[in-house]
ZAMARGU-4260 file (C-alpha; in steps of 0.2 Angstrom, whole numbers, plus 5000, padded with zeros to 4 digits):
<rodrens>
0) 4715/5395/5375 | 4701/5393/5363 | 4685/5403/5367 | 4675/5394/5354 | 4660/5383/5357
5) 4664/5365/5361 | 4654/5355/5348 | 4653/5336/5349 | 4668/5334/5337 | 4679/5346/5346
10) 4674/5339/5363 | 4679/5321/5357 | 4695/5327/5350 | 4699/5337/5366 | 4695/5322/5377
15) 4706/5311/5366 | 4720/5322/5368 | 4718/5323/5387 | 4717/5304/5389 | 4733/5303/5378
20) 4742/5313/5391 | 4740/5300/5405 | 4740/5285/5394 | 4752/5272/5401 | 4751/5280/5418
25) 4735/5272/5423 | 4723/5259/5416 | 4711/5266/5402 | 4695/5264/5412 | 4702/5275/5426
30) 4705/5290/5414 | 4688/5297/5418 | 4691/5297/5437 | 4705/5310/5434 | 4699/5319/5419
35) 4681/5323/5424 | 4684/5331/5441 | 4697/5342/5432 | 4683/5347/5419 | 4672/5351/5434
40) 4685/5361/5442 | 4688/5371/5425 | 4669/5373/5424 | 4668/5380/5441 | 4682/5392/5439
45) 4676/5399/5422 | 4658/5401/5429 | 4666/5410/5444 | 4675/5421/5433 | 4659/5425/5423
50) 4651/5430/5439 | 4665/5441/5445 | 4664/5450/5428 | 4646/5453/5430 | 4648/5458/5448
55) 4662/5470/5443 | 4650/5479/5431 | 4638/5483/5445 | 4650/5487/5459 | 4663/5498/5452
60) 4677/5486/5446 | 4686/5470/5449 | 4695/5474/5465 | 4679/5480/5473 | 4670/5464/5467
65) 4684/5453/5475 | 4683/5463/5491 | 4664/5461/5492 | 4666/5442/5488 | 4678/5440/5503
70) 4665/5448/5514 | 4650/5439/5507 | 4655/5423/5497 | 4636/5420/5495 | 4635/5432/5481
75) 4641/5419/5469 | 4636/5400/5466 | 4652/5394/5473 | 4667/5404/5479 | 4684/5399/5474
80) 4699/5405/5484 | 4712/5413/5472 | 4725/5399/5473 | 4711/5386/5468 | 4706/5396/5452
85) 4711/5388/5435 | 4723/5403/5431 | 4733/5399/5446 | 4733/5380/5444 | 4738/5382/5426
90) 4754/5392/5431 | 4760/5378/5443 | 4775/5368/5436 | 4781/5359/5452 | 4772/5349/5465
95) 4757/5349/5453 | 4748/5334/5461 | 4750/5341/5479 | 4744/5359/5473 | 4729/5351/5464
100) 4724/5341/5479 | 4726/5356/5490 | 4716/5367/5478 | 4701/5355/5477 | 4701/5353/5496
105) 4701/5372/5499 | 4686/5374/5487 | 4677/5360/5497 | 4681/5369/5513 | 4674/5385/5507
110) 4659/5377/5499 | 4651/5364/5510 | 4640/5358/5496 | 4655/5352/5487 | 4663/5342/5501
115) 4664/5324/5496 | 4662/5329/5478 | 4676/5340/5471 | 4689/5333/5484 | 4687/5315/5480
120) 4703/5312/5470 | 4721/5313/5478 | 4731/5319/5463 | 4747/5316/5473 | 4743/5298/5478
125) 4756/5284/5477 | 4755/5265/5474 | 4770/5254/5478 | 4780/5269/5483 | 4778/5278/5466
130) 4766/5292/5460 | 4751/5285/5451 | 4751/5300/5439 | 4767/5310/5439 | 4768/5329/5440
135) 4774/5330/5422 | 4759/5321/5416 | 4747/5331/5427 | 4754/5347/5420 | 4751/5341/5402
140) 4734/5336/5406 | 4730/5353/5414 | 4737/5362/5398 | 4725/5351/5387 | 4710/5354/5398
145) 4713/5373/5398 | 4711/5373/5379 | 4693/5378/5380 | 4683/5390/5391 | 4668/5381/5400
150) 4658/5396/5406 | 4640/5399/5405 | 4639/5405/5387 | 4654/5394/5381 | 4647/5376/5382
155) 4630/5367/5384 | 4626/5363/5402 | 4628/5344/5398 | 4646/5346/5395 | 4651/5334/5410
160) 4638/5321/5404 | 4644/5321/5386 | 4662/5320/5392 | 4658/5305/5404 | 4649/5296/5390
165) 4663/5298/5378 | 4676/5292/5390 | 4666/5277/5395 | 4662/5272/5377 | 4680/5275/5372
170) 4690/5268/5386 | 4680/5259/5398 | 4673/5246/5386 | 4677/5228/5390 | 4682/5233/5408
175) 4668/5222/5415 | 4651/5225/5422 | 4657/5240/5434 | 4661/5250/5419 | 4643/5254/5413
180) 4632/5247/5427 | 4628/5265/5433 | 4626/5273/5416 | 4612/5274/5403 | 4616/5278/5385
185) 4611/5296/5382 | 4598/5292/5369 | 4589/5279/5380 | 4589/5293/5394 | 4582/5306/5382
190) 4568/5294/5376 | 4563/5290/5394 | 4562/5309/5398 | 4550/5310/5383 | 4539/5296/5389
195) 4539/5303/5407 | 4536/5320/5400 | 4538/5330/5417 | 4526/5343/5421 | 4528/5359/5432
200) 4531/5356/5451 | 4534/5338/5450 | 4546/5328/5461 | 4557/5316/5452 | 4567/5302/5459
205) 4580/5289/5454 | 4584/5277/5468 | 4600/5271/5459 | 4605/5287/5450 | 4623/5283/5445
210) 4630/5299/5437 | 4613/5307/5437 | 4610/5306/5418 | 4591/5301/5419 | 4587/5315/5431
215) 4596/5327/5420 | 4588/5322/5404 | 4571/5325/5413 | 4577/5342/5418 | 4582/5346/5400
220) 4566/5339/5393 | 4557/5351/5405 | 4567/5366/5399 | 4564/5361/5381 | 4546/5362/5384
225) 4544/5377/5395 | 4561/5387/5394 | 4564/5399/5408 | 4545/5403/5410 | 4544/5410/5428
230) 4525/5405/5429 | 4530/5386/5428 | 4535/5379/5445 | 4552/5371/5444 | 4555/5352/5446
235) 4564/5345/5461 | 4575/5330/5459 | 4580/5316/5471 | 4593/5303/5469 | 4602/5290/5479
240) 4618/5281/5473 | 4629/5267/5482 | 4646/5271/5474 | 4655/5286/5481 | 4664/5290/5465
245) 4648/5290/5454 | 4638/5299/5468 | 4651/5313/5467 | 4648/5313/5448 | 4630/5315/5450
250) 4632/5330/5462 | 4644/5338/5449 | 4632/5335/5435 | 4618/5343/5446 | 4628/5358/5450
255) 4634/5361/5432 | 4615/5361/5427 | 4610/5372/5441 | 4597/5360/5446 | 4587/5358/5462
260) 4593/5341/5467 | 4596/5331/5482 | 4608/5317/5479 | 4612/5305/5493 | 4625/5292/5496
265) 4620/5275/5501 | 4612/5258/5498 | 4594/5261/5493 | 4588/5243/5494 | 4594/5241/5512
270) 4594/5259/5518 | 4583/5271/5508 | 4588/5289/5512 | 4572/5298/5507 | 4559/5294/5520
275) 4547/5304/5530 | 4549/5308/5549 | 4538/5293/5553 | 4551/5281/5544 | 4539/5278/5529
280) 4546/5280/5511 | 4545/5297/5504 | 4532/5298/5489 | 4536/5306/5472 | 4527/5310/5456
285) 4539/5302/5444 | 4552/5288/5446 | 4566/5285/5432 | 4579/5272/5434 | 4591/5259/5427
290) 4596/5248/5441 | 4610/5235/5439 | 4601/5220/5430 | 4598/5204/5439 | 4607/5209/5456
295) 4608/5195/5469 | 4600/5201/5486 | 4598/5190/5501 | 4580/5184/5504 | 4581/5193/5521
300) 4581/5210/5512 | 4564/5206/5507 | 4557/5196/5521 | 4563/5209/5535 | 4559/5224/5525
305) 4553/5238/5537 | 4546/5249/5523 | 4532/5237/5517 | 4539/5238/5499 | 4537/5220/5494
310) 4518/5217/5495 | 4517/5209/5478 | 4529/5195/5482 | 4548/5191/5485 | 4558/5190/5470
315) 4571/5176/5468 | 4588/5179/5475 | 4595/5176/5457 | 4587/5193/5451 | 4582/5208/5460
320) 4573/5216/5445 | 4555/5215/5453 | 4562/5220/5470 | 4568/5236/5462 | 4552/5238/5453
325) 4542/5236/5470 | 4554/5249/5478 | 4550/5261/5465 | 4532/5258/5465 | 4531/5260/5484
330) 4540/5277/5481 | 4526/5283/5469 | 4512/5294/5475 | 4494/5290/5471 | 4495/5297/5454
335) 4513/5293/5450 | 4521/5285/5435 | 4538/5276/5433 | 4549/5271/5419 | 4563/5258/5422
340) 4576/5250/5411 | 4578/5231/5414 | 4584/5215/5407 | 4572/5208/5394 | 4569/5193/5405
345) 4561/5203/5418 | 4545/5204/5408 | 4545/5186/5402 | 4554/5174/5414 | 4543/5161/5422
350) 4528/5163/5410 | 4523/5146/5402 | 4531/5136/5417 | 4521/5124/5427 | 4519/5128/5445
355) 4524/5144/5454 | 4537/5156/5448 | 4541/5171/5459 | 4544/5184/5445 | 4529/5178/5435
360) 4518/5179/5450 | 4524/5197/5455 | 4521/5202/5436 | 4504/5194/5438 | 4500/5206/5452
365) 4505/5221/5442 | 4495/5216/5427 | 4479/5211/5437 | 4479/5228/5446 | 4481/5236/5429
370) 4497/5245/5433 | 4508/5241/5418 | 4505/5254/5405 | 4519/5250/5392 | 4534/5239/5388
375) 4547/5244/5375 | 4560/5232/5368 | 4576/5241/5365 | 4589/5236/5351 | 4604/5225/5356
380) 4621/5231/5360 | 4616/5249/5366 | 4622/5247/5384 | 4640/5248/5390 | 4641/5233/5401
385) 4632/5220/5390 | 4627/5217/5372 | 4610/5211/5377 | 4595/5221/5373 | 4585/5229/5387
390) 4567/5234/5390 | 4559/5250/5397 | 4544/5245/5408 | 4531/5259/5411 | 4521/5258/5427
395) 4507/5270/5430 | 4496/5271/5445 | 4484/5283/5437 | 4481/5277/5419 | 4471/5289/5408
400) 4453/5281/5405 | 4457/5277/5387 | 4472/5266/5392 | 4463/5257/5406 | 4464/5238/5405
405) 4476/5240/5390 | 4495/5238/5388 | 4506/5245/5374 | 4520/5234/5368 | 4533/5242/5357
410) 4546/5232/5348 | 4560/5245/5344 | 4573/5231/5342 | 4577/5236/5324 | 4576/5255/5326
415) 4595/5257/5328 | 4610/5263/5319 | 4626/5254/5319 | 4640/5262/5329 | 4657/5258/5336
420) 4658/5250/5348 | 4640/5252/5352 | 4624/5254/5342 | 4613/5269/5345 | 4596/5276/5343
425) 4595/5290/5331 | 4584/5305/5334 | 4571/5299/5322 | 4569/5283/5332 | 4568/5292/5348
430) 4554/5303/5341 | 4545/5288/5334 | 4545/5277/5349 | 4540/5292/5361 | 4527/5297/5349
435) 4519/5280/5348 | 4518/5280/5367 | 4512/5297/5369 | 4499/5295/5355 | 4495/5278/5361
440) 4494/5270/5344 | 4498/5254/5335 | 4510/5254/5320 | 4512/5239/5309 | 4528/5229/5314
445) 4532/5241/5328 | 4518/5242/5341 | 4503/5233/5347 | 4490/5238/5360 | 4483/5222/5369
450) 4469/5220/5382 | 4476/5214/5399 | 4466/5198/5396 | 4478/5194/5382 | 4493/5196/5394
455) 4483/5184/5406 | 4481/5171/5392 | 4499/5172/5388 | 4503/5168/5406 | 4509/5186/5410
460) 4522/5186/5397 | 4525/5205/5392 | 4539/5203/5380 | 4535/5215/5365 | 4543/5202/5353
465) 4529/5190/5357 | 4516/5202/5351 | 4525/5212/5338 | 4535/5200/5327 | 4548/5206/5315
470) 4558/5197/5302 | 4574/5188/5307 | 4571/5189/5325 | 4582/5177/5335 | 4572/5167/5348
475) 4588/5160/5356 | 4587/5162/5375 | 4600/5176/5379 | 4614/5170/5390 | 4611/5182/5404
480) 4593/5176/5405 | 4598/5158/5404 | 4610/5160/5419 | 4596/5169/5429 | 4584/5154/5425
485) 4597/5142/5431 | 4601/5151/5447 | 4582/5152/5450 | 4580/5133/5447 | 4595/5129/5459
490) 4587/5141/5472 | 4570/5132/5471 | 4579/5115/5472 | 4587/5120/5488 | 4571/5126/5495
495) 4562/5110/5491 | 4577/5100/5499 | 4575/5110/5515 | 4556/5107/5516 | 4559/5088/5513
500) 4572/5088/5527 | 4560/5095/5538 | 4547/5082/5534 | 4559/5068/5535 | 4565/5074/5552
505) 4547/5076/5558 | 4544/5058/5554 | 4560/5052/5561 | 4569/5048/5544 | 4588/5053/5543
510) 4593/5064/5528 | 4608/5059/5519 | 4618/5072/5508 | 4624/5067/5491
</rodrens>
């Protein structure tokens, strides 16, 4: 076992070796589903060992510490039964899958907070009468993952998030939308945490938290600013996630970071978990989110909403972007601020069209009420499930006086470095973009501050590229946006047909289908 610190290079080499051990046994996008819970188990075991050593120093030896823990498991963060500790797991040579599964279930039984988190994988599972991963491969995987110590002083707290990012980037690429729909690239999450700039005592919420990365980056930003200063009231975090496997990942991430976080499982748009006793939505100081872009929700979700979230209008069925925005807005307290990652079309679709357009009309409400603070255009090919660029929309219920009736547009489309397979924002770009927002300044070719009247003149088009032109920009309509516009047109045609049917029926004329 190597007791050295796991830097990025060592981490990637380590994870590559681990993935190679189960190569061929399962599809590449599923590597993370087996590797990450084992890394979490290793982390729990090593932190538990650190705590036993510390307890031994104060109570008179290891044996005494073990006896005390059996009497009072609450003396440590999580109590691990002896058979479930990494040292015992690493010695297992037969029935490895069964042993691993029993171990994780015994940990969950001992620690109720870990139920449905550490015990989500059946390492002994079969498909078509054959084991999904053989005992031999599991043993090899365990041996590789035992290479490094993952205790409190051995690795940075974000070890699980970094491992997840590497596995997703390396092996889940090209596996479809599900591979990255719940994951925000690390540098985008860091930039959002700088923009939101959390302050002591704040309650931070992500309604579609995925693996918890946006919440964690806010936590790390807070720690970066204030360290362990006991005079600073800690942050509290709240997240909801619809997919069980990613919900479990978010819980693991929160535990590893020792965060005060409530992570709930469920469908936020239909059944938000965080509500008050009277059934109304709970309010937060800050909302950070990257919902799945252009989701298709039934109109009944908006029309029959019991939480009064969609006061600014119902978005089209073709794209729930402004449905999500309104849910987040309704979840803010009177001085709250939110930053959300969306498809670029969310800030421009419908502008310039004649007649009504649902997204444009909702956007109009936000602009007219002086709620939009900034829009940041990101480079293309950053995200794992699309090559399309995204935007960060910042909505602020309590704009500072010098920002009232103004909107900051930042065109960061060229502030990237090429990567394989994905581009990325270097540290200098993150600092530049966050600095422009926090200082509220214009910079030639990158940012422009407009009066809300200018947005009105442009029919509420808030696309930064419209206001901050850069050489060589491609004005071709992105495919994702074109599909949304087509779906929206089809939906409007169906609605018009239904109205026409009603009119004809009323005057006694029969409607003939094509």
